[in-house]
MIZAKE-263323 format. One line per field, with one value per residue (C-alpha): residue in three letters; x, y, z; residue number from 1. Coordinates in Angstrom, 3 decimals, decimal comma, always signed. Example, Ala and Ser with C-alpha at 12.3 -4.5 7.8 and 13.67 -1.06 7.14 Angstrom:
BEGIN
rest = (ALA;SER)
c1 = (+12,300;+13,670)
c2 = (-4,500;-1,060)
c3 = (+7,800;+7,140)
nr = (1;2)
END
This chain:
BEGIN
rest = (MET;ALA;ASP;ALA;ARG;ASN;HIS;ALA;ILE;VAL;TYR;GLY;ALA;SER;GLY;ILE;ILE;GLY;TRP;ALA;LEU;VAL;ASP;GLN;LEU;LEU;LYS;HIS;TYR;PRO;ALA;PRO;GLY;THR;PHE;SER;LYS;VAL;THR;ALA;ILE;THR;ASN;ARG;PRO;LEU;ASP;LEU;SER;LYS;SER;PHE;TRP;PRO;GLU;LYS;ARG;PRO;THR;GLY;PRO;GLU;LEU;GLU;LEU;VAL;SER;GLY;ILE;ASN;LEU;SER;SER;ASP;GLY;VAL;SER;LEU;ALA;ASP;ILE;LEU;ARG;GLU;ARG;VAL;LYS;ASP;ILE;GLU;ASN;VAL;THR;HIS;VAL;TYR;TYR;LEU;VAL;PHE;THR;ALA;MET;GLU;ASP;ASP;VAL;GLU;GLU;VAL;ALA;THR;ASN;TYR;ARG;MET;PHE;GLN;ARG;VAL;ILE;ASP;VAL;HIS;ASN;VAL;THR;SER;PRO;ARG;LEU;LYS;PHE;VAL;ALA;PHE;PRO;GLY;GLY;THR;ARG;GLY;TYR;GLY;ILE;TYR;VAL;PRO;GLY;GLY;THR;PHE;THR;PRO;PRO;LEU;ARG;GLU;GLU;MET;VAL;LYS;SER;LEU;PRO;SER;ASP;TYR;SER;LYS;THR;VAL;VAL;TYR;PRO;ALA;TYR;ARG;GLU;MET;LEU;THR;LYS;ALA;SER;ASP;GLY;LYS;SER;TRP;THR;TRP;CYS;GLU;VAL;CYS;PRO;ASP;THR;ILE;ILE;GLY;PHE;THR;PRO;ASN;GLY;SER;GLN;PHE;SER;LEU;ALA;LEU;HIS;TRP;ALA;GLN;TYR;LEU;SER;LEU;TYR;ALA;PHE;ASN;HIS;ASP;ILE;LYS;PRO;ARG;SER;GLN;SER;LYS;SER;SER;ARG;VAL;GLU;VAL;PRO;PHE;PRO;GLY;SER;THR;LEU;GLY;ALA;ASN;SER;LEU;HIS;THR;PRO;VAL;SER;SER;LYS;ILE;LEU;ALA;ARG;PHE;MET;ILE;TYR;ALA;SER;LEU;SER;PRO;GLU;LYS;CYS;GLY;GLY;GLY;ARG;LEU;PHE;ASN;ILE;ALA;ASP;ARG;ALA;LYS;PRO;CYS;THR;ALA;ASN;GLU;VAL;TRP;PRO;GLN;LEU;ALA;SER;TRP;PHE;GLY;LEU;LYS;GLY;VAL;GLN;PRO;PRO;ASP;THR;GLU;PRO;ALA;GLY;GLU;GLU;LEU;LYS;ALA;GLY;GLN;LEU;PRO;ASN;SER;THR;PRO;ASN;LEU;LEU;PRO;GLY;GLU;TYR;THR;SER;ARG;TYR;GLN;ARG;LEU;PHE;ALA;GLU;TYR;GLY;CYS;LEU;ASN;ALA;ALA;HIS;ALA;GLY;VAL;GLY;VAL;GLY;ASN;ARG;GLN;LEU;ASP;SER;VAL;GLY;TYR;TRP;LEU;THR;PHE;ASP;ARG;GLN;LEU;SER;LEU;ASP;ARG;ILE;ARG;GLU;CYS;GLY;PHE;GLU;GLU;GLU;GLN;ASP;PRO;VAL;LYS;GLY;TRP;LEU;GLU;SER;PHE;GLU;LEU;PHE;GLN;LYS;ALA;GLY;LEU;ILE;LEU)
c1 = (-8,811;-11,419;-15,053;-17,504;-20,008;-17,888;-19,606;-17,285;-18,708;-16,437;-17,304;-15,722;-15,426;-14,773;-11,626;-8,072;-8,033;-11,677;-11,400;-8,235;-9,969;-13,014;-10,685;-8,628;-11,662;-13,176;-9,807;-10,216;-7,441;-6,066;-7,757;-10,848;-13,848;-12,696;-15,666;-18,991;-20,222;-18,676;-20,861;-19,363;-20,716;-20,119;-21,443;-20,804;-22,410;-20,318;-21,061;-20,192;-19,525;-16,760;-15,457;-12,613;-13,316;-13,110;-16,124;-18,214;-16,687;-18,741;-16,846;-16,237;-17,880;-21,185;-20,758;-23,344;-22,803;-24,739;-24,253;-25,689;-24,917;-24,043;-22,757;-22,811;-26,422;-28,279;-31,979;-31,857;-31,539;-28,571;-29,783;-32,944;-31,244;-28,730;-31,296;-33,349;-30,500;-27,898;-29,101;-27,925;-26,613;-27,321;-24,656;-21,816;-18,802;-15,942;-16,243;-13,548;-14,033;-12,253;-14,374;-12,729;-13,859;-11,196;-12,114;-10,346;-11,020;-9,216;-11,574;-14,642;-12,906;-12,357;-15,853;-17,462;-15,309;-15,734;-19,508;-19,649;-17,601;-19,511;-22,770;-21,600;-20,332;-23,497;-25,447;-23,514;-23,574;-27,264;-27,787;-24,767;-24,637;-21,969;-19,541;-15,981;-13,615;-13,503;-10,317;-9,631;-6,606;-5,048;-1,851;+1,392;-0,386;-0,857;+2,822;+2,885;+4,146;+1,772;+4,215;+6,940;+10,029;+8,034;+7,585;+9,575;+12,894;+12,439;+12,076;+8,411;+7,315;+3,791;+4,306;+5,363;+1,538;+1,132;+3,648;+1,894;+1,610;-1,830;-2,386;-1,545;-3,461;-6,691;-6,255;-6,136;-9,141;-7,336;-7,031;-10,756;-11,451;-9,440;-11,296;-14,641;-13,776;-12,400;-15,681;-17,884;-16,200;-16,224;-17,983;-18,652;-17,602;-15,640;-12,259;-10,497;-7,127;-5,665;-3,306;-1,002;+0,358;+2,335;+1,773;-0,716;-0,266;-3,333;-6,125;-9,744;-12,102;-13,679;-10,574;-9,757;-8,522;-6,066;-4,439;-0,907;-0,518;-3,329;-2,062;+1,409;+0,103;-2,103;+0,712;+3,227;+0,715;+0,063;+3,705;+4,741;+2,028;+3,025;+6,613;+5,507;+5,806;+2,912;+0,734;+1,714;+5,156;+7,088;+10,221;+13,341;+15,663;+13,764;+15,870;+12,869;+13,617;+10,925;+12,130;+10,762;+7,955;+9,593;+12,678;+16,071;+15,249;+11,925;+13,538;+15,934;+13,837;+13,456;+9,945;+8,013;+5,163;+2,644;+0,577;-3,184;-2,982;-0,492;-2,455;-5,695;-4,032;-2,832;-6,244;-7,784;-5,009;-5,211;-9,035;-8,804;-6,189;-7,932;-5,756;-2,628;-3,930;-6,970;-7,359;-6,978;-3,397;-1,778;+0,259;+2,498;+2,316;+4,587;+5,651;+8,922;+10,968;+13,796;+12,871;+13,115;+13,517;+11,610;+14,986;+15,026;+11,402;+10,742;+12,962;+11,137;+7,740;+8,699;+10,129;+6,844;+5,609;+8,748;+10,307;+13,565;+12,915;+15,628;+16,266;+14,708;+16,679;+18,131;+16,361;+14,955;+15,808;+18,060;+16,107;+12,682;+10,130;+6,561;+3,365;+1,133;-0,607;+1,989;+3,892;+6,990;+6,254;+7,704;+8,632;+11,055;+8,262;+4,533;+3,168;+1,613;-1,772;-1,255;+0,069;-2,887;-5,319;-3,861;-3,890;-6,861;-8,791;-6,524;-8,034;-11,499;-9,949;-8,332;-11,175;-10,268;-13,622;-13,226;-9,950;-11,518;-13,800;-12,328;-9,021;-7,982;-10,128;-9,629;-6,745;-4,463;-2,907;-1,925;-0,669;+1,324;+2,877;+4,145;+7,531;+8,083;+6,567;+7,821;+11,535;+12,309;+12,703;+9,527;+10,209;+8,037;+9,250;+7,721;+9,014;+5,399;+3,720;+6,546;+6,175;+2,477;+3,374;+2,787;+5,880;+4,728;+7,010;+7,342;+9,352;+7,540;+7,692;+5,379;+2,312;+2,960;+3,216;+0,174;-1,834;-0,691;-1,829;-5,322;-5,565;-4,826;-7,449;-10,066;-9,296;-7,910;-4,733;-3,902)
c2 = (-2,310;+0,304;-0,574;+2,288;+0,229;-0,319;+0,897;+1,302;+1,383;+2,717;+1,892;+4,239;+6,918;+9,761;+8,010;+8,378;+5,553;+6,037;+9,779;+9,091;+6,300;+8,393;+11,241;+9,063;+7,511;+10,781;+11,991;+9,185;+6,860;+4,904;+6,104;+8,059;+5,844;+3,229;+3,804;+5,235;+5,586;+5,949;+5,362;+6,760;+5,275;+7,023;+6,770;+10,256;+13,123;+14,568;+17,849;+17,217;+20,983;+20,770;+17,263;+18,592;+15,915;+17,200;+18,838;+16,818;+16,773;+16,307;+13,069;+11,875;+9,194;+10,011;+10,337;+9,301;+10,117;+8,049;+9,087;+7,667;+3,959;+2,273;-1,120;-2,198;-1,616;-4,706;-5,484;-3,817;-5,302;-3,920;-5,219;-3,481;-0,167;-0,405;-1,383;+1,629;+4,143;+3,052;+3,514;+0,850;-1,437;-4,295;-2,893;-2,614;-4,210;-3,188;-3,101;-1,260;-1,917;+0,462;+0,541;-0,260;+0,124;+0,309;-1,118;-1,504;-5,374;-7,151;-10,108;-7,887;-5,759;-8,712;-9,957;-6,615;-5,873;-9,259;-9,010;-5,775;-6,880;-10,136;-8,278;-6,080;-9,094;-11,077;-8,105;-7,830;-11,592;-11,263;-7,704;-7,233;-10,055;-8,145;-7,982;-8,621;-7,636;-6,844;-5,042;-4,249;-2,885;-4,840;-3,438;-4,140;-5,126;-8,203;-8,732;-8,650;-5,108;-4,777;-7,050;-5,060;-5,077;-6,702;-10,359;-10,785;-9,684;-7,182;-6,698;-7,944;-10,243;-11,400;-15,004;-14,255;-13,713;-17,442;-17,769;-15,319;-16,784;-18,138;-16,232;-12,854;-13,878;-14,037;-10,200;-9,299;-9,286;-9,691;-13,532;-13,706;-11,513;-13,842;-16,925;-15,157;-13,923;-17,254;-18,926;-16,081;-15,999;-19,789;-20,519;-16,832;-14,690;-12,226;-12,453;-10,318;-9,121;-7,617;-4,702;-4,125;-0,627;+0,546;+4,235;+5,832;+9,580;+11,333;+13,956;+13,735;+16,660;+15,769;+14,667;+11,044;+9,115;+7,242;+10,240;+10,713;+13,567;+15,538;+14,841;+16,157;+18,989;+20,373;+20,175;+21,860;+24,467;+25,563;+25,225;+27,620;+30,053;+30,153;+30,953;+33,864;+32,170;+33,341;+30,624;+29,839;+31,469;+28,327;+30,137;+28,119;+30,095;+29,702;+29,007;+27,819;+24,043;+21,402;+18,022;+14,861;+13,649;+10,233;+8,448;+8,356;+4,760;+5,715;+8,418;+6,132;+2,943;+2,077;+2,002;+2,403;+4,697;+5,207;+8,109;+7,601;+8,422;+5,740;+3,237;+4,098;+3,905;+0,414;-0,802;+0,440;-1,141;-4,451;-4,499;-3,973;-6,854;-9,815;-12,218;-10,853;-9,637;-11,549;-15,082;-13,706;-12,394;-10,058;-7,087;-4,969;-1,299;+1,738;+5,080;+3,572;+0,366;+2,263;+2,557;+5,876;+7,162;+9,915;+11,681;+12,053;+13,213;+15,238;+18,263;+18,666;+18,494;+20,958;+23,331;+23,543;+25,261;+27,525;+25,418;+23,572;+19,863;+18,293;+14,936;+14,130;+14,359;+10,841;+10,133;+6,612;+3,926;+1,243;-1,858;-0,401;-1,821;-0,505;-1,867;-0,081;+2,885;+2,772;+5,785;+6,075;+7,228;+10,712;+12,610;+15,661;+17,742;+17,908;+15,218;+16,451;+15,456;+17,300;+20,371;+20,468;+19,995;+22,853;+25,327;+24,074;+27,192;+29,127;+27,407;+28,925;+32,277;+32,631;+31,334;+27,664;+26,422;+23,059;+22,450;+23,140;+20,036;+17,900;+16,395;+12,868;+12,623;+9,412;+8,353;+10,921;+8,597;+5,881;+8,583;+10,155;+6,666;+6,207;+7,779;+5,856;+2,502;+1,920;+1,646;-1,332;-1,715;-2,809;-1,962;-3,896;-5,722;-4,555;-7,391;-8,832;-5,509;-4,940;-8,422;-7,635;-4,399;-1,650;+0,705;+3,936;+5,515;+8,898;+10,630;+9,820;+13,445;+14,374;+12,807;+14,637;+18,026;+17,449;+16,510;+19,645;+21,863;+20,194;+20,520;+24,259;+24,653;+22,780;+24,965;+22,069;+23,914;+27,559)
c3 = (-37,463;-38,310;-37,977;-38,015;-36,152;-33,002;-29,830;-26,803;-23,267;-20,534;-16,899;-14,385;-17,013;-14,616;-12,965;-13,928;-16,641;-17,701;-18,353;-20,557;-22,413;-23,346;-24,155;-26,559;-28,158;-28,823;-30,319;-32,892;-31,478;-33,268;-36,441;-37,643;-37,995;-35,511;-33,227;-34,019;-30,415;-26,879;-23,850;-20,590;-17,464;-14,104;-10,605;-9,510;-11,396;-14,187;-15,908;-19,502;-20,080;-17,329;-18,311;-20,538;-23,083;-26,715;-28,116;-30,723;-33,948;-37,268;-38,048;-34,493;-32,394;-30,648;-26,870;-24,477;-20,753;-18,265;-14,604;-11,400;-12,131;-8,874;-9,676;-6,045;-5,449;-4,357;-4,996;-8,438;-11,847;-13,423;-16,743;-16,536;-15,546;-18,383;-21,020;-19,938;-19,839;-22,366;-25,955;-28,380;-25,556;-28,040;-30,238;-27,738;-29,072;-26,513;-22,683;-20,830;-17,067;-14,738;-11,638;-8,370;-4,789;-2,008;+1,271;+4,643;+4,812;+1,889;+1,751;+1,595;-0,998;-3,237;-2,885;-3,528;-6,687;-8,060;-7,600;-9,485;-12,366;-12,753;-12,794;-15,648;-17,589;-17,132;-18,464;-21,583;-22,146;-22,372;-23,966;-26,284;-28,789;-30,867;-27,925;-29,222;-26,340;-22,693;-21,180;-17,544;-15,596;-12,876;-11,181;-9,462;-6,318;-8,292;-8,194;-4,398;-3,817;-0,667;+1,017;+2,845;+0,520;-2,317;-3,327;-6,677;-8,009;-10,905;-13,690;-12,970;-15,738;-16,456;-15,795;-12,141;-11,168;-11,235;-8,469;-6,128;-2,559;-1,975;+1,287;-0,498;-3,649;-1,645;-0,776;-4,364;-6,784;-10,168;-10,065;-9,289;-12,267;-14,544;-13,399;-13,818;-17,384;-18,458;-17,476;-18,889;-22,201;-22,718;-25,988;-26,635;-29,609;-27,328;-25,714;-23,058;-21,569;-18,553;-18,417;-15,499;-14,679;-11,692;-10,743;-13,074;-13,775;-15,131;-14,943;-13,590;-13,551;-10,153;-8,131;-7,321;-4,223;-6,397;-7,973;-6,923;-9,538;-8,087;-4,480;-5,152;-7,445;-4,773;-2,246;-4,536;-5,579;-1,941;-0,988;-3,877;-2,957;+0,736;-0,414;-2,355;-5,726;-7,864;-9,529;-13,018;-12,615;-13,363;-12,333;-13,187;-10,827;-7,511;-4,501;-2,509;-1,852;-1,421;-0,408;-1,864;+0,469;+1,404;+2,409;+0,575;-0,369;-1,766;-3,685;-5,319;-6,005;-9,548;-11,100;-14,342;-14,091;-16,882;-18,041;-18,335;-21,917;-22,873;-20,758;-22,426;-25,869;-25,288;-23,752;-27,044;-29,161;-27,420;-27,740;-31,431;-31,762;-30,268;-32,256;-30,522;-27,320;-26,430;-24,815;-21,206;-21,759;-19,196;-20,377;-18,367;-19,447;-18,767;-20,378;-21,412;-20,817;-18,923;-15,305;-13,404;-9,870;-7,950;-7,560;-11,373;-11,657;-8,521;-9,423;-12,733;-11,039;-8,455;-11,145;-12,945;-9,786;-9,483;-6,686;-6,445;-5,773;-3,616;-1,993;+1,262;+4,552;+5,421;+8,631;+8,112;+10,632;+8,870;+7,836;+8,343;+5,948;+5,758;+4,540;+2,003;+3,556;+6,511;+7,536;+9,885;+13,413;+12,591;+9,400;+8,985;+7,269;+7,044;+4,667;+1,417;+2,770;+6,059;+4,306;+1,847;+4,775;+6,725;+3,922;+1,818;+2,592;+0,239;-2,704;-2,089;-0,988;-4,358;-6,538;-6,977;-5,632;-7,303;-5,499;-2,227;-2,479;-5,213;-4,110;-3,196;-0,138;+1,835;-0,398;+1,173;+3,697;+1,217;-1,239;+1,533;+2,361;-1,364;-0,813;+2,467;+1,684;-1,856;-1,029;-3,291;-6,993;-8,852;-12,599;-15,169;-18,166;-21,347;-23,514;-24,058;-25,012;-27,509;-29,011;-29,739;-31,661;-29,310;-29,432;-28,131;-25,552;-23,835;-21,161;-17,814;-16,819;-19,816;-18,249;-14,914;-16,718;-18,974;-15,824;-14,033;-17,017;-16,906;-13,158;-13,454;-16,170;-14,102;-11,057;-9,010;-8,186;-7,809)
nr = (1;2;3;4;5;6;7;8;9;10;11;12;13;14;15;16;17;18;19;20;21;22;23;24;25;26;27;28;29;30;31;32;33;34;35;36;37;38;39;40;41;42;43;44;45;46;47;48;49;50;51;52;53;54;55;56;57;58;59;60;61;62;63;64;65;66;67;68;69;70;71;72;73;74;75;76;77;78;79;80;81;82;83;84;85;86;87;88;89;90;91;92;93;94;95;96;97;98;99;100;101;102;103;104;105;106;107;108;109;110;111;112;113;114;115;116;117;118;119;120;121;122;123;124;125;126;127;128;129;130;131;132;133;134;135;136;137;138;139;140;141;142;143;144;145;146;147;148;149;150;151;152;153;154;155;156;157;158;159;160;161;162;163;164;165;166;167;168;169;170;171;172;173;174;175;176;177;178;179;180;181;182;183;184;185;186;187;188;189;190;191;192;193;194;195;196;197;198;199;200;201;202;203;204;205;206;207;208;209;210;211;212;213;214;215;216;217;218;219;220;221;222;223;224;225;226;227;228;229;230;231;232;233;234;235;236;237;238;239;240;241;242;243;244;245;246;247;248;249;250;251;252;253;254;255;256;257;258;259;260;261;262;263;264;265;266;267;268;269;270;271;272;273;274;275;276;277;278;279;280;281;282;283;284;285;286;287;288;289;290;291;292;293;294;295;296;297;298;299;300;301;302;303;304;305;306;307;308;309;310;311;312;313;314;315;316;317;318;319;320;321;322;323;324;325;326;327;328;329;330;331;332;333;334;335;336;337;338;339;340;341;342;343;344;345;346;347;348;349;350;351;352;353;354;355;356;357;358;359;360;361;362;363;364;365;366;367;368;369;370;371;372;373;374;375;376;377;378;379;380;381;382;383;384;385;386;387;388;389;390;391;392;393;394;395;396;397;398;399;400;401;402;403;404;405;406;407;408;409;410;411;412;413;414)
END
């Protein structure tokens, strides 16, 4: 699979998946010499010295960071911008596209994101004659989980997306991506695949509106501090209880989360295995095939902060089903987003200046709703990914704790 002339370009490199992709590529995954260059594209400014990516190694791939690329800007030629700013764009062999703009209006969201991805593909079809593979992440939204109670009976299998109700399908961009990539790759030397995660657990140096790990980490960090548990104490004997921020049903629903590291590794693996993983195939991805519940994970997350994670009080009305981002009329405790907003000043007061301005921002409401809205089983089948030879597994808690450690180093939590 090694080819020293491979040049990877990662769009959305400062996001949860993009950061992990660059990290794994710079760490020589899957083997030294596989890639000679990695170009990291971001919209927001990113200080390379504070990126927490590995430092340049004598035998490692060259890293080029290109910030300030706004894919949604109209009236400018993206091709001209990328030709000017991306060195060796003509030698790009692998495109990893991880950009997504969330919007209130679903139809506008689909149109905007479709247009951005199409512009990128159009550019590389003209400027990158050595292009071999394009990979992008979808998500379980493509299985209809934004419908209250879900759409399909789990385990969720890749072929189910073909049966997604048409009225719902119009609100999800992934089908449009598939159609666009099928047409764009027709007669070309490159192929593509889609990777489908559920909850993604990972690190970003600048915060992210999609980061459940950061959302809960900042909440637990402040909660512990306000209960006189010193940062980094990780006491295993604390009697300070912190209930799971959700309902009993939410705490017990089966799901299959994935760490950004495992997700990134599979995207790289797939892109280097076009004969097995190309042709527009869709692959579910998770840390392991066995599903878990929040009731299993929450106590271990709380323990890292010296707290005792416990089940939520059972106060939910019978039969209540919520939409994505929707919350019950009342909750027994402050939501994580509310709690963090109330005590956010403590970050700056105790030297965590990064945490004071780099959190989840506008994503806090949907992240607060996770424990209340996702009350149904939604585990993914990993049969297809195993059939193509990707066997890596890990305990789902590992990705959480690795993220917490990086958040701490980056000053994003106390």
